[in-house]
C-alpha positions as CSV (number, residue, x, y, z in Angstrom):
1,M,-0.4,0.1,0.4
2,K,2.7,2.2,-1.0
3,D,1.3,3.7,-3.4
4,L,-1.7,4.9,-0.9
5,A,0.3,5.9,2.3
6,R,1.7,9.1,-0.3
7,F,-0.4,10.6,0.5
8,S,-0.7,11.0,4.2
9,G,2.3,12.8,4.9
10,D,3.6,10.7,7.2
11,R,7.4,9.2,7.1
12,T,7.0,5.5,5.2
13,E,9.9,4.2,4.9
14,T,10.5,2.2,7.5
15,G,6.7,0.7,7.3
16,T,5.7,1.9,10.2
17,L,2.3,4.2,11.5
18,S,1.7,6.1,14.0
19,Q,-1.0,5.0,15.8
20,S,-3.5,7.8,14.0
21,S,-2.2,7.1,10.8
22,Q,-3.1,3.6,11.3
23,A,-6.4,4.5,12.2
24,A,-7.5,6.3,10.1
25,A,-6.2,3.5,7.3
26,Q,-8.5,1.3,7.9
27,V,-11.0,-0.4,5.4
28,R,-14.1,1.1,5.3
29,V,-17.6,-0.6,4.5
30,V,-20.4,1.8,4.0
31,T,-23.9,0.5,2.6
32,I,-25.4,2.9,-0.2
33,S,-28.5,4.7,0.9
34,S,-31.3,5.8,-1.1
35,E,-29.8,9.5,-1.5
36,E,-26.3,7.8,-2.2
37,A,-28.1,5.7,-5.0
38,D,-27.8,6.0,-9.4
39,Q,-24.3,7.9,-9.4
40,R,-21.2,6.9,-10.8
41,I,-18.4,5.0,-8.5
42,D,-16.0,7.4,-9.3
43,N,-17.7,10.4,-8.4
44,Y,-19.0,8.7,-5.6
45,L,-15.5,8.4,-4.0
46,L,-14.5,11.7,-5.3
47,R,-17.3,13.1,-3.3
48,E,-16.5,10.7,0.0
49,C,-12.3,11.3,-0.2
50,K,-12.4,14.2,-0.7
51,G,-8.3,16.1,-0.7
52,V,-7.8,12.8,-2.7
53,P,-6.1,13.6,-6.0
54,K,-8.7,12.3,-8.8
55,S,-5.5,10.5,-10.7
56,H,-5.4,8.3,-7.0
57,I,-8.5,7.9,-7.1
58,Y,-9.1,6.1,-10.4
59,R,-5.7,4.5,-9.7
60,V,-7.4,2.6,-7.0
61,L,-10.6,1.4,-9.0
62,R,-8.5,0.1,-11.9
63,S,-6.6,-1.9,-9.6
64,G,-9.4,-3.3,-8.0
65,E,-9.0,-2.8,-4.3
66,V,-12.6,-1.1,-4.4
67,R,-14.6,-3.8,-4.7
68,V,-18.4,-3.5,-4.6
69,N,-20.7,-6.6,-3.1
70,K,-17.3,-8.2,-2.5
71,G,-16.7,-7.8,-6.3
72,R,-14.8,-6.1,-9.1
73,I,-16.2,-2.7,-11.0
74,D,-15.0,-0.5,-13.1
75,Q,-15.2,3.3,-12.7
76,T,-18.5,3.7,-14.8
77,Y,-20.8,1.2,-12.4
78,R,-23.7,2.9,-10.9
79,L,-24.6,2.3,-7.8
80,Q,-27.9,0.7,-6.9
81,E,-29.5,1.2,-3.4
82,G,-27.8,-1.9,-0.6
83,D,-24.9,-2.0,-2.5
84,V,-22.3,-2.8,0.1
85,V,-19.1,-1.2,-1.2
86,R,-15.3,-1.8,-0.1
87,I,-13.6,1.2,0.3
88,P,-9.5,0.9,1.0
89,P,-7.6,3.0,3.1
90,I,-7.4,6.0,1.0
91,R,-5.6,9.3,2.6
92,V,-6.6,12.4,2.8
93,A,-3.1,14.7,1.3
94,E,-2.0,16.9,4.1
95,K,-3.1,20.3,3.0
96,A,-6.8,19.1,2.5
97,K,-6.0,19.0,6.8
98,H,-5.6,23.2,6.5
99,S,-8.4,24.9,8.8
100,V,-10.7,26.2,6.4
101,P,-12.2,30.1,7.3
102,P,-15.9,30.3,8.4
103,A,-18.2,30.5,6.6
104,E,-19.9,34.5,6.3
105,F,-22.7,34.3,3.9
106,T,-26.0,35.9,3.8
107,V,-28.2,32.9,3.7
108,L,-31.6,33.2,1.4
109,L,-32.8,29.8,2.2
110,E,-32.0,26.6,4.0
111,D,-33.9,23.3,4.2
112,A,-32.9,19.8,4.3
113,H,-33.1,20.0,0.4
114,V,-31.3,23.5,-0.6
115,L,-29.0,25.5,0.9
116,V,-28.9,29.5,-1.4
117,V,-26.5,32.1,0.0
118,D,-25.9,35.7,-1.5
119,K,-22.2,35.4,-2.6
120,P,-20.0,38.4,-2.5
121,A,-17.7,39.8,-5.9
122,G,-14.1,38.6,-5.2
123,V,-15.1,35.1,-4.0
124,A,-14.7,32.1,-6.0
125,V,-17.0,29.0,-5.9
126,H,-14.4,26.5,-5.2
127,G,-10.4,26.2,-4.7
128,G,-8.7,25.9,-7.2
129,S,-6.9,27.9,-10.1
130,G,-4.5,29.5,-6.8
131,V,-7.6,29.2,-5.1
132,S,-6.7,27.7,-1.2
133,F,-10.4,27.7,-0.5
134,G,-13.5,28.8,-1.7
135,V,-17.7,28.7,-0.9
136,I,-18.3,25.4,-1.1
137,E,-15.5,24.6,1.4
138,Q,-16.3,26.6,3.3
139,L,-20.2,26.1,4.0
140,R,-18.6,22.6,4.8
141,A,-16.6,23.8,6.9
142,S,-19.5,25.6,8.4
143,R,-21.8,23.1,8.4
144,P,-19.9,19.5,9.1
145,E,-23.0,17.6,10.4
146,A,-23.3,17.7,6.0
147,K,-23.0,15.1,5.1
148,F,-23.9,16.2,1.5
149,L,-23.3,19.7,-0.1
150,E,-22.5,20.1,-3.8
151,L,-23.4,23.0,-5.7
152,V,-26.2,23.2,-7.7
153,H,-24.4,25.5,-10.3
154,R,-21.5,28.2,-10.3
155,L,-20.7,32.2,-10.5
156,D,-17.4,33.5,-11.8
157,R,-15.2,35.0,-8.7
158,E,-15.7,38.8,-10.1
159,T,-20.0,38.1,-10.0
160,S,-22.0,38.0,-7.1
161,G,-25.5,37.5,-6.4
162,I,-27.6,34.2,-5.7
163,L,-25.5,30.6,-5.8
164,M,-27.2,27.4,-5.0
165,L,-26.3,24.5,-3.4
166,A,-28.0,20.8,-2.9
167,K,-28.1,19.3,0.5
168,K,-29.5,15.5,-1.3
169,R,-28.1,14.3,-3.6
170,S,-31.9,13.2,-5.0
171,A,-32.3,16.8,-4.9
172,L,-28.8,18.1,-7.2
173,V,-30.8,15.6,-9.9
174,H,-33.8,17.0,-9.5
175,L,-31.9,20.6,-9.5
176,H,-30.0,19.8,-12.7
177,E,-33.4,18.0,-14.4
178,Q,-34.4,21.4,-14.1
179,I,-31.6,23.0,-15.5
180,R,-31.2,20.5,-18.5
181,E,-34.7,21.9,-19.1
182,G,-34.6,25.0,-19.2
183,R,-37.1,25.2,-16.1
184,L,-35.0,26.9,-13.8
185,D,-34.9,31.2,-14.3
186,K,-31.8,32.7,-13.4
187,R,-31.8,37.1,-14.1
188,Y,-28.4,39.2,-13.6
189,F,-28.5,42.2,-14.1
190,A,-25.4,43.9,-15.8
191,L,-24.6,47.4,-16.1
192,V,-22.8,48.7,-19.8
193,H,-21.5,51.2,-21.5
194,G,-22.6,52.1,-25.2
195,E,-26.1,53.5,-26.1
196,W,-28.3,50.9,-25.8
197,Q,-31.2,50.9,-28.4
198,N,-33.9,47.9,-28.0
199,A,-36.6,47.3,-24.5
200,R,-36.0,43.7,-25.0
201,Q,-33.6,41.9,-27.5
202,H,-32.3,38.1,-27.4
203,V,-28.7,37.6,-28.3
204,K,-27.4,34.2,-30.1
205,L,-23.8,33.2,-30.8
206,P,-22.2,30.6,-30.5
207,L,-19.7,30.6,-27.9
208,F,-15.9,28.4,-27.8
209,K,-14.2,28.1,-24.3
210,Y,-9.9,27.8,-24.7
211,T,-7.5,28.0,-22.0
212,T,-4.3,30.6,-23.1
213,P,-0.9,29.9,-23.4
214,D,-0.8,30.6,-19.4
215,G,-3.6,28.5,-18.2
216,E,-6.2,31.2,-18.0
217,R,-10.0,30.0,-18.9
218,R,-11.7,32.1,-21.8
219,V,-14.2,32.1,-24.4
220,R,-14.8,33.2,-27.5
221,V,-17.6,33.7,-30.1
222,Q,-17.3,30.8,-32.8
223,A,-19.0,29.3,-35.7
224,D,-18.5,26.0,-34.1
225,G,-19.4,26.8,-30.1
226,Q,-21.9,25.6,-28.3
227,P,-25.6,27.0,-29.0
228,S,-26.2,30.3,-26.3
229,H,-29.1,31.8,-26.2
230,T,-29.5,35.1,-23.6
231,V,-32.3,37.8,-23.6
232,F,-31.9,40.9,-22.6
233,N,-34.4,43.8,-21.1
234,L,-33.7,47.2,-20.5
235,V,-34.4,48.3,-16.9
236,R,-33.1,52.1,-17.0
237,R,-31.0,54.1,-19.0
238,Y,-27.5,56.3,-17.3
239,G,-26.7,58.8,-19.5
240,G,-23.8,55.9,-21.5
241,Y,-24.9,53.4,-19.5
242,A,-27.1,51.0,-19.7
243,L,-28.8,48.7,-16.7
244,L,-30.1,44.9,-18.1
245,E,-31.6,42.2,-16.9
246,A,-29.9,39.0,-18.4
247,E,-32.4,36.1,-19.1
248,L,-30.2,33.0,-19.6
249,K,-31.8,30.5,-21.9
250,T,-28.8,28.3,-21.6
251,G,-25.7,28.2,-19.2
252,R,-22.1,28.5,-20.7
253,T,-18.8,29.9,-19.5
254,H,-19.0,33.6,-19.5
255,Q,-22.2,33.7,-21.5
256,I,-23.2,37.3,-20.2
257,R,-20.5,38.7,-20.5
258,V,-18.9,37.5,-24.0
259,H,-23.0,37.8,-25.4
260,L,-22.4,42.0,-24.4
261,A,-19.1,42.6,-25.1
262,S,-18.8,40.7,-28.2
263,S,-22.1,43.1,-29.8
264,G,-21.0,46.3,-28.7
265,F,-22.0,46.5,-25.2
266,P,-19.1,45.5,-22.5
267,I,-20.1,45.2,-18.9
268,A,-18.5,47.9,-16.2
269,G,-15.8,46.7,-14.9
270,D,-15.2,43.5,-16.4
271,D,-11.1,42.6,-16.7
272,K,-11.4,39.8,-19.0
273,Y,-13.9,41.1,-22.0
274,G,-14.4,44.7,-20.8
275,D,-13.3,48.0,-22.2
276,F,-10.1,48.2,-20.9
277,G,-9.5,52.3,-20.5
278,L,-12.6,52.4,-19.1
279,N,-12.3,50.3,-16.6
280,R,-9.4,51.7,-15.7
281,A,-10.6,55.3,-15.2
282,L,-13.7,53.5,-13.7
283,Q,-11.4,52.6,-10.7
284,K,-11.1,56.6,-9.5
285,A,-13.7,58.8,-8.7
286,D,-14.4,61.6,-10.9
287,G,-16.7,63.9,-10.1
288,N,-20.5,63.3,-8.9
289,R,-19.2,59.8,-10.0
290,A,-18.3,56.9,-7.5
291,A,-15.2,55.1,-8.4
292,L,-16.6,51.2,-9.3
293,K,-13.6,48.4,-8.6
294,R,-15.4,45.8,-9.0
295,M,-17.9,43.6,-12.6
296,F,-20.9,45.3,-13.1
297,L,-22.8,41.9,-12.7
298,H,-25.0,40.1,-10.4
299,A,-27.7,37.3,-10.2
300,H,-30.5,38.9,-9.1
301,Q,-33.2,36.1,-9.2
302,L,-34.1,33.0,-9.1
303,T,-36.9,30.3,-9.9
304,F,-37.0,27.1,-9.4
305,V,-39.1,23.6,-8.8
306,H,-39.1,22.7,-5.1
307,P,-37.6,19.7,-5.2
308,G,-38.7,18.8,-2.1
309,S,-42.0,20.8,-2.3
310,N,-42.8,20.9,-6.0
311,E,-43.5,23.9,-5.6
312,S,-42.4,27.1,-7.3
313,V,-40.2,29.4,-5.4
314,T,-38.6,32.4,-6.3
315,L,-35.6,33.9,-3.9
316,S,-34.4,37.9,-4.7
317,A,-30.8,38.6,-3.4
318,P,-30.2,42.8,-3.7
319,L,-28.2,44.9,-5.9
320,P,-24.6,45.7,-3.4
321,P,-24.2,48.1,-1.6
322,E,-21.5,49.7,-3.7
323,C,-23.6,48.8,-7.5
324,R,-26.2,50.8,-5.9
325,L,-24.2,53.9,-5.0
326,F,-22.1,53.7,-8.7
327,L,-25.9,53.6,-9.6
328,R,-26.7,56.8,-7.6
329,S,-23.8,58.6,-8.4
330,L,-24.5,58.2,-12.5
331,E,-27.9,59.4,-11.7
332,S,-26.7,62.1,-10.1
333,G,-24.3,63.0,-12.5
334,S,-27.6,63.3,-15.2
335,A,-29.4,65.3,-13.8
């Protein structure tokens, strides 16, 4: 088991482990519940063994050390209720043991099925890509009793607003089904620069994801990209700016940002697809206009069918104070 032990951070050259490591290295036998059923064994292990690299999970699956009902299975096996799973001693990497700061998010709704929070701008939804921890890690740390807590959808780090998580696997499946069928309604407020004309405008531009040479994820309009559809409603004009409400008909990466930028209306403060000269100017106050030091994109409304009650639920998150202040300054400047 040397390959498994190297993720523990303990010295293993002599073949001995500390008592705590020995306790952690016990084989686990788990009976699959109805909430855990109907998911692939690899996804189940990735959730059960948080902190263990994916490559290591797949290695132990290929080795046959993971057994279901005492038999070997491959990574595509779908768990059934009542399955008995043997999990070998897979230890969490030492870096995963670092303490995570407690979560301090405004909770919009929490019950046995879902948790919905108002995410601030500048906070990643999950760790990775230079971020030690995000919303999901902080919420898990603040709710150690939660056996299941997964993101239903994502928000860009620079975007604020409504973020939904599932507290049961059945809820996650139910909500993902709504997303696939277009029954989950997400609305955003975006402030753009330019002379926006139409009260309601459909933008259908195919989006292609790519990675820059330095590893940054980007999106561009490209003929062979994924079909993407956003509807923009004019809320109000502020001089050379317009406040829009965006309805997502598809949920592609950076969809609102790229659809607006490609249409000639960059979002104020967007550091990836925006007007960089304008963004620099907005960093500092100018006369009546307040400074804007973030991207003006906010997920303000979410409507979905509750996975427990099957009733329609609509949640709202008000614009953050810095966005409201900027709009008031534009209004006073226009006056």
